[in-house]
Residue frames relative to the residue before (quaternion, step in Angstrom):
aa qw qx qy qz dx dy dz
M 1.0000 0.0000 0.0000 0.0000 0.00 0.00 0.00
T 0.4298 -0.7110 0.4866 0.2702 3.57 -0.79 0.91
S 0.4702 -0.6793 0.4922 0.2743 3.55 -1.10 0.76
I 0.3216 -0.7274 0.5756 0.1901 3.52 -1.12 0.72
R 0.4803 -0.6774 0.4646 0.3075 3.59 -0.73 0.97
P 0.4799 -0.7274 0.4140 0.2632 3.57 -0.86 0.96
A 0.8273 0.0833 -0.0327 0.5547 3.62 1.07 -0.32
S 0.2538 -0.7274 0.6100 0.1855 3.53 -1.29 0.35
A 0.6270 -0.5691 0.3818 0.3704 3.53 -1.18 0.56
A 0.6610 0.5385 -0.3098 0.4209 3.59 1.15 -0.53
S 0.4589 0.7010 -0.4533 0.3041 3.60 1.21 -0.24
R 0.4402 -0.6987 0.4983 0.2642 3.57 -0.94 0.88
F 0.7825 0.2324 -0.1122 0.5667 3.58 1.04 -0.81
P 0.3426 -0.7787 0.4838 0.2053 3.63 -0.25 1.21
P 0.5553 -0.5970 0.4544 0.3588 3.61 -1.06 0.68
G 0.7501 0.3739 -0.2839 0.4658 3.53 -1.08 0.73
T 0.6377 0.4954 -0.3340 0.4862 3.58 1.27 -0.01
W 0.5653 -0.5922 0.4471 0.3603 3.55 -1.20 0.53
A 0.5609 0.5939 -0.3895 0.4254 3.57 1.18 -0.49
H 0.6365 0.5187 -0.3207 0.4722 3.58 1.07 -0.76
V 0.6410 0.5128 -0.3157 0.4759 3.58 1.01 -0.87
A 0.6535 0.5175 -0.3123 0.4557 3.58 0.95 -0.90
H 0.6432 0.5116 -0.3240 0.4686 3.58 0.99 -0.79
A 0.6386 0.5268 -0.3239 0.4580 3.58 1.01 -0.81
F 0.6703 0.4661 -0.3038 0.4911 3.59 0.98 -0.77
G 0.5648 0.5626 -0.3826 0.4669 3.57 1.21 -0.41
S 0.6239 0.5234 -0.3304 0.4771 3.57 1.08 -0.70
V 0.6349 0.5197 -0.3206 0.4734 3.57 1.03 -0.83
F 0.6441 0.5179 -0.3196 0.4635 3.58 0.96 -0.88
G 0.6434 0.5155 -0.3214 0.4658 3.59 0.99 -0.79
A 0.6453 0.5080 -0.3176 0.4740 3.57 1.02 -0.79
C 0.6265 0.5330 -0.3314 0.4622 3.60 1.07 -0.76
L 0.6405 0.5128 -0.3217 0.4726 3.57 0.98 -0.83
G 0.6449 0.5222 -0.3166 0.4596 3.57 1.03 -0.80
L 0.6376 0.5172 -0.3217 0.4716 3.57 1.02 -0.80
F 0.6480 0.5115 -0.3100 0.4716 3.57 0.96 -0.88
F 0.6437 0.5284 -0.3121 0.4572 3.57 0.97 -0.90
G 0.6858 0.5046 -0.2897 0.4371 3.57 0.88 -0.93
F 0.7549 0.4123 -0.2168 0.4616 3.58 0.83 -1.01
F 0.8211 0.3146 -0.1227 0.4603 3.56 0.85 -0.98
V 0.7187 0.3583 -0.2462 0.5427 3.59 1.26 -0.14
L 0.7564 0.4079 -0.2231 0.4601 3.55 0.59 -1.18
A 0.6594 0.5237 -0.3232 0.4318 3.61 0.87 -0.91
P 0.6812 0.4498 -0.3153 0.4840 3.67 0.83 -0.80
W 0.6334 0.5455 -0.3323 0.4369 3.59 1.01 -0.80
L 0.7065 0.4343 -0.2485 0.5005 3.57 1.09 -0.74
G 0.5131 -0.6811 0.3972 0.3392 3.57 1.27 0.04
L 0.3798 0.7289 -0.4896 0.2912 3.59 1.13 0.57
S 0.0709 -0.8510 0.5204 0.0018 3.54 0.47 1.26
D 0.6981 0.4381 -0.2640 0.5010 3.59 1.18 -0.53
G 0.6600 -0.4972 0.3041 0.4741 3.57 1.27 0.27
P 0.6301 -0.5959 0.3608 0.3430 3.58 -1.25 0.38
F 0.6812 0.4952 -0.2887 0.4553 3.62 1.24 0.00
D 0.3855 0.7600 -0.4621 0.2454 3.61 1.13 0.47
G 0.5076 -0.6892 0.4014 0.3259 3.60 1.25 -0.06
S 0.4521 0.6925 -0.4498 0.3373 3.58 1.25 0.15
A 0.6669 -0.4737 0.3770 0.4344 3.56 -1.31 0.22
A 0.6255 0.5420 -0.3377 0.4483 3.58 1.05 -0.75
A 0.6256 0.5377 -0.3409 0.4509 3.60 1.05 -0.70
F 0.6475 0.4984 -0.3166 0.4818 3.60 1.02 -0.79
I 0.6433 0.5137 -0.3241 0.4660 3.58 0.98 -0.83
G 0.6538 0.5177 -0.3075 0.4582 3.57 0.94 -0.88
L 0.6333 0.5368 -0.3219 0.4551 3.56 1.01 -0.84
L 0.6970 0.4739 -0.2751 0.4626 3.58 0.83 -1.00
L 0.6461 0.5091 -0.3252 0.4665 3.58 1.00 -0.79
S 0.6551 0.5077 -0.3128 0.4640 3.59 0.92 -0.88
F 0.6541 0.5115 -0.3131 0.4609 3.56 0.95 -0.89
A 0.6588 0.5142 -0.3161 0.4491 3.59 0.91 -0.89
V 0.6588 0.5062 -0.3111 0.4616 3.58 0.93 -0.90
L 0.6861 0.4842 -0.2860 0.4615 3.58 0.88 -0.94
F 0.6646 0.5094 -0.3204 0.4430 3.56 0.89 -0.87
V 0.6888 0.4770 -0.2887 0.4634 3.58 0.87 -0.93
S 0.7463 0.4279 -0.2393 0.4502 3.58 0.80 -0.99
V 0.7778 0.3582 -0.1934 0.4788 3.59 0.74 -1.04
V 0.7528 0.3915 -0.2375 0.4728 3.59 0.65 -1.08
W 0.7567 0.3704 -0.2283 0.4880 3.59 0.58 -1.08
G 0.7408 0.4366 -0.2487 0.4458 3.58 0.76 -1.01
W 0.7917 0.3508 -0.1850 0.4647 3.57 0.54 -1.17
I 0.7463 0.4143 -0.2387 0.4630 3.60 0.79 -0.98
F 0.7618 0.3724 -0.2167 0.4837 3.59 0.73 -1.01
R 0.7511 0.4113 -0.2325 0.4611 3.60 0.77 -0.99
V 0.7383 0.3826 -0.2341 0.5037 3.59 0.79 -0.97
G 0.7627 0.3870 -0.2097 0.4738 3.58 0.75 -1.01
R 0.2416 -0.8035 0.5032 0.2071 3.58 1.24 -0.50
L 0.2967 0.7482 -0.5336 0.2596 3.55 1.03 0.78
S 0.3920 -0.7234 0.5220 0.2249 3.54 -1.07 0.73
R 0.6442 -0.5012 0.3980 0.4188 3.56 -1.25 0.31
R 0.6359 0.5404 -0.3331 0.4390 3.59 1.01 -0.74
E 0.6430 0.5181 -0.3237 0.4619 3.58 0.96 -0.81
L 0.7162 0.4595 -0.2386 0.4680 3.55 1.02 -0.85
G 0.5132 -0.6545 0.4158 0.3680 3.58 1.24 -0.17
L 0.4746 0.6776 -0.4321 0.3591 3.57 1.27 0.30
V 0.5350 0.5589 -0.4305 0.4648 3.53 0.84 1.09
L 0.4641 -0.6466 0.5171 0.3148 3.54 -1.25 0.32
S 0.4250 -0.6749 0.5394 0.2700 3.54 -1.07 0.76
A 0.6958 -0.4452 0.3452 0.4456 3.56 -1.29 -0.10
N 0.7829 0.2105 -0.1083 0.5754 3.58 1.21 -0.44
P 0.0928 -0.8465 0.5216 0.0521 3.63 0.38 1.16
L 0.5919 0.5688 -0.3791 0.4272 3.60 1.07 -0.55
R 0.6289 0.5111 -0.3373 0.4790 3.58 1.06 -0.68
D 0.6163 0.5416 -0.3449 0.4560 3.59 1.05 -0.72
V 0.6467 0.5065 -0.3148 0.4756 3.57 0.99 -0.84
A 0.6474 0.5111 -0.3184 0.4673 3.59 0.98 -0.82
L 0.6325 0.5114 -0.3272 0.4810 3.59 1.02 -0.77
G 0.6364 0.5279 -0.3199 0.4625 3.56 1.04 -0.80
L 0.6261 0.5272 -0.3295 0.4707 3.57 1.04 -0.76
G 0.6457 0.5090 -0.3150 0.4742 3.56 1.01 -0.82
G 0.6416 0.5201 -0.3186 0.4651 3.57 1.01 -0.80
F 0.6122 0.5492 -0.3321 0.4618 3.56 1.05 -0.77
V 0.6460 0.5147 -0.3209 0.4634 3.60 0.91 -0.88
V 0.6461 0.5148 -0.3207 0.4634 3.59 0.97 -0.83
V 0.6604 0.5032 -0.3120 0.4619 3.60 0.93 -0.88
V 0.6277 0.5252 -0.3399 0.4633 3.60 0.95 -0.80
A 0.6398 0.5188 -0.3235 0.4657 3.58 0.97 -0.85
I 0.6391 0.5242 -0.3203 0.4628 3.61 1.00 -0.82
V 0.6795 0.4915 -0.2921 0.4598 3.58 0.86 -0.97
F 0.6669 0.4931 -0.3071 0.4667 3.58 0.89 -0.91
A 0.6394 0.5229 -0.3313 0.4560 3.60 0.97 -0.81
A 0.6512 0.5133 -0.3132 0.4630 3.58 0.98 -0.84
L 0.6510 0.5112 -0.3149 0.4645 3.57 0.98 -0.81
R 0.6536 0.5027 -0.3134 0.4711 3.57 0.99 -0.79
V 0.6508 0.5205 -0.3165 0.4531 3.59 0.95 -0.87
T 0.7233 0.4287 -0.2448 0.4828 3.58 1.04 -0.76
G 0.7195 -0.5191 0.2284 0.4008 3.57 1.22 0.40
S 0.5108 0.6438 -0.4343 0.3688 3.60 1.20 -0.06
T 0.3613 -0.7032 0.5654 0.2351 3.55 -1.06 0.75
W 0.6482 -0.4975 0.3847 0.4293 3.57 -1.25 0.26
A 0.6252 0.5416 -0.3417 0.4462 3.58 1.01 -0.75
E 0.6650 0.4985 -0.3039 0.4657 3.58 0.95 -0.84
I 0.6299 0.5351 -0.3351 0.4523 3.58 1.02 -0.77
F 0.7272 0.4265 -0.2545 0.4738 3.58 0.80 -0.98
D 0.5786 0.5501 -0.3743 0.4717 3.58 1.17 -0.46
A 0.6421 0.5161 -0.3201 0.4679 3.57 1.01 -0.80
L 0.6473 0.5101 -0.3180 0.4687 3.59 0.98 -0.80
A 0.7177 0.4435 -0.2470 0.4767 3.55 0.98 -0.86
G 0.6103 0.6221 -0.3326 0.3605 3.56 1.22 -0.36
F 0.5404 0.6153 -0.4128 0.3988 3.60 1.23 -0.19
T 0.4466 -0.6865 0.5057 0.2714 3.56 -1.02 0.81
L 0.6746 -0.4728 0.3641 0.4345 3.57 -1.29 0.21
R 0.6600 0.5051 -0.3177 0.4564 3.59 0.94 -0.83
Q 0.6243 0.5106 -0.3420 0.4823 3.57 1.06 -0.62
R 0.6360 0.5252 -0.3306 0.4586 3.57 0.98 -0.81
L 0.6465 0.5023 -0.3204 0.4765 3.60 0.99 -0.79
L 0.6205 0.5311 -0.3367 0.4685 3.56 1.07 -0.72
F 0.6485 0.5177 -0.3238 0.4545 3.60 0.94 -0.82
V 0.6206 0.5213 -0.3413 0.4761 3.59 1.07 -0.71
A 0.6500 0.5030 -0.3124 0.4763 3.59 0.98 -0.83
I 0.6298 0.5313 -0.3326 0.4587 3.58 1.02 -0.79
A 0.6144 0.5829 -0.3458 0.4041 3.59 0.99 -0.80
F 0.7450 0.3791 -0.2076 0.5080 3.58 1.13 -0.62
T 0.6906 0.4557 -0.2913 0.4802 3.60 1.21 0.22
P 0.8043 0.2666 -0.1986 0.4925 3.70 -0.02 -1.10
P 0.6526 0.5119 -0.3609 0.4264 3.68 0.82 -0.74
V 0.5771 0.5689 -0.3850 0.4418 3.60 1.11 -0.55
I 0.6910 0.4616 -0.2762 0.4828 3.57 0.86 -0.97
E 0.6571 0.5125 -0.3199 0.4507 3.60 0.92 -0.84
E 0.6534 0.4930 -0.3305 0.4699 3.62 0.94 -0.72
I 0.6306 0.5178 -0.3387 0.4684 3.60 1.00 -0.73
V 0.7057 0.4737 -0.2670 0.4542 3.58 0.85 -1.00
F 0.7954 0.3559 -0.1811 0.4560 3.59 0.63 -1.12
R 0.7817 0.2851 -0.1749 0.5264 3.60 0.80 -0.89
G 0.6596 0.5248 -0.3180 0.4341 3.59 1.09 -0.61
E 0.8148 0.2056 -0.1051 0.5318 3.60 0.88 -0.91
L 0.7108 0.4855 -0.3006 0.4107 3.60 0.63 -1.08
Q 0.6837 0.5091 -0.3129 0.4188 3.60 0.76 -0.97
P 0.6863 0.4507 -0.3147 0.4764 3.67 0.79 -0.81
A 0.6195 0.5421 -0.3511 0.4461 3.61 1.04 -0.72
L 0.6794 0.4656 -0.2852 0.4902 3.58 0.96 -0.84
A 0.6324 0.5585 -0.3358 0.4188 3.58 0.97 -0.85
A 0.6463 0.5298 -0.3195 0.4467 3.57 1.05 -0.73
K 0.7194 0.4181 -0.2407 0.4997 3.60 1.24 -0.44
I 0.8350 0.1890 -0.0580 0.5135 3.60 0.85 -0.91
G 0.6021 -0.5633 0.3643 0.4330 3.59 1.23 0.06
L 0.6368 -0.5926 0.3473 0.3503 3.56 -1.13 0.68
P 0.6719 0.4942 -0.3500 0.4263 3.69 0.69 -0.85
A 0.6749 0.4720 -0.2981 0.4826 3.60 0.90 -0.88
A 0.6286 0.5434 -0.3364 0.4432 3.59 1.03 -0.76
I 0.6329 0.5259 -0.3330 0.4604 3.59 0.99 -0.79
V 0.6887 0.4798 -0.2846 0.4631 3.59 0.90 -0.93
V 0.6728 0.4843 -0.3015 0.4710 3.60 0.86 -0.95
G 0.6540 0.5133 -0.3087 0.4621 3.57 0.94 -0.88
A 0.6458 0.5189 -0.3151 0.4631 3.57 1.05 -0.79
L 0.6452 0.5096 -0.3243 0.4678 3.59 1.01 -0.76
V 0.6312 0.5113 -0.3269 0.4830 3.59 1.01 -0.79
F 0.6201 0.5441 -0.3210 0.4652 3.58 1.05 -0.84
A 0.6604 0.5069 -0.3069 0.4613 3.60 0.97 -0.86
L 0.6869 0.4811 -0.2872 0.4628 3.58 0.87 -0.93
Y 0.5787 0.6045 -0.3584 0.4139 3.57 1.13 -0.68
H 0.6741 0.5253 -0.2986 0.4248 3.60 1.05 -0.69
L 0.3841 -0.7741 0.4458 0.2334 3.59 1.32 0.07
Q 0.5094 0.5747 -0.4533 0.4526 3.55 1.09 0.80
F 0.0772 -0.8863 0.4564 -0.0117 3.55 0.05 1.33
R 0.3902 0.6659 -0.5272 0.3555 3.60 1.17 0.37
P 0.5933 -0.6097 0.3745 0.3686 3.63 -0.88 0.84
V 0.6676 0.4985 -0.3220 0.4496 3.60 0.88 -0.88
S 0.6407 0.5216 -0.3291 0.4573 3.61 1.03 -0.75
I 0.6451 0.5131 -0.3209 0.4665 3.57 0.98 -0.83
V 0.6532 0.5117 -0.3184 0.4584 3.58 0.94 -0.87
V 0.6747 0.4961 -0.3019 0.4555 3.59 0.86 -0.96
K 0.6842 0.4759 -0.2947 0.4674 3.60 0.85 -0.92
T 0.6226 0.5291 -0.3427 0.4636 3.59 1.07 -0.68
L 0.6624 0.4906 -0.3072 0.4755 3.57 0.93 -0.85
Q 0.6018 0.5332 -0.3558 0.4764 3.58 1.07 -0.69
G 0.6659 0.5122 -0.3019 0.4507 3.56 0.89 -0.93
I 0.6265 0.5253 -0.3385 0.4658 3.58 1.06 -0.72
V 0.6284 0.5215 -0.3365 0.4690 3.59 1.00 -0.79
Y 0.6885 0.4723 -0.2902 0.4677 3.59 0.80 -0.98
G 0.6590 0.5181 -0.3100 0.4485 3.58 0.99 -0.83
T 0.6307 0.5231 -0.3286 0.4697 3.57 1.06 -0.74
L 0.6387 0.5178 -0.3271 0.4658 3.59 1.02 -0.75
R 0.6533 0.5007 -0.3052 0.4790 3.59 1.06 -0.70
G 0.1597 -0.8153 0.5373 0.1449 3.58 0.97 -0.88
R 0.7779 -0.3267 0.2434 0.4784 3.54 -1.15 -0.61
D 0.8358 -0.0719 0.1041 0.5343 3.57 0.79 -0.94
R 0.3671 0.7459 -0.4870 0.2678 3.58 1.14 0.58
S 0.6748 -0.4688 0.3886 0.4169 3.52 -1.35 0.23
L 0.4932 -0.6584 0.4886 0.2908 3.56 -1.19 0.63
L 0.4156 0.7409 -0.4624 0.2538 3.61 1.21 -0.13
A 0.6717 0.5030 -0.3124 0.4451 3.61 0.89 -0.90
S 0.7016 0.4566 -0.2870 0.4657 3.60 0.79 -0.96
W 0.6458 0.5009 -0.3343 0.4693 3.60 1.00 -0.72
T 0.6130 0.5521 -0.3552 0.4396 3.62 0.98 -0.76
A 0.6664 0.4865 -0.3008 0.4784 3.58 0.90 -0.91
H 0.6644 0.5186 -0.2929 0.4515 3.56 0.89 -0.98
A 0.6738 0.4976 -0.2918 0.4618 3.57 0.91 -0.92
L 0.6632 0.5088 -0.3100 0.4529 3.59 0.91 -0.87
V 0.5883 0.5617 -0.3697 0.4491 3.58 1.08 -0.65
W 0.6713 0.4811 -0.2970 0.4793 3.58 0.94 -0.85
I 0.6700 0.5137 -0.3144 0.4340 3.58 0.85 -0.93
V 0.7570 0.3935 -0.2026 0.4808 3.60 0.89 -0.92
L 0.7820 0.3353 -0.1764 0.4950 3.60 0.74 -1.03
G 0.2455 -0.8019 0.5122 0.1852 3.57 1.14 -0.53
A 0.7812 -0.3212 0.2586 0.4688 3.56 -1.00 -0.87
M 0.2257 0.7903 -0.5393 0.1831 3.61 1.05 0.67
């Protein structure tokens, strides 16, 4: 796989500086605001009393509106315009072997599924209950999960693995950056039960490992997207 250059001359905040790290955490903060807006402002306004994953037309509208707001404000505005980061720096390019990236993403997805299933078993769920939950989603919910796979995970991979992880790696090294970035990713989801934090952190470590130091985001996004398509809102 070809290496992606870690920086471009046009970047406002050079890699290895605290200013770059601060900008990356600004991206995380913007993503957190977007998550809060989607769940606690937009969902009630659209009348999603059963939550944002009920598969209704309002849920699709809310998803698209949230994605548009986040993409324009965080990705285009904050990351590209303010930070002047390039697509190459963020991993938004194809490697010399994209099929291998997809295969790596598939492997990462299998690892994440194993983590989620193990957590469910440890917390008392039976195999029958797990598979009943998977089978219990309606067709409209399944279509919503497919739409989600191509929206929030794209922004999350850009923010957490595209910018935050390389910014941290330049200061504390790649292994620590993957772990710290994964923990931030877990806390970002606003699920503060210990088991949820552990599972989300391990997911973040899987995605971060797929990204590595400067690889394309295709592998990590593939794993992330497949988790949504298959597991949905479990």
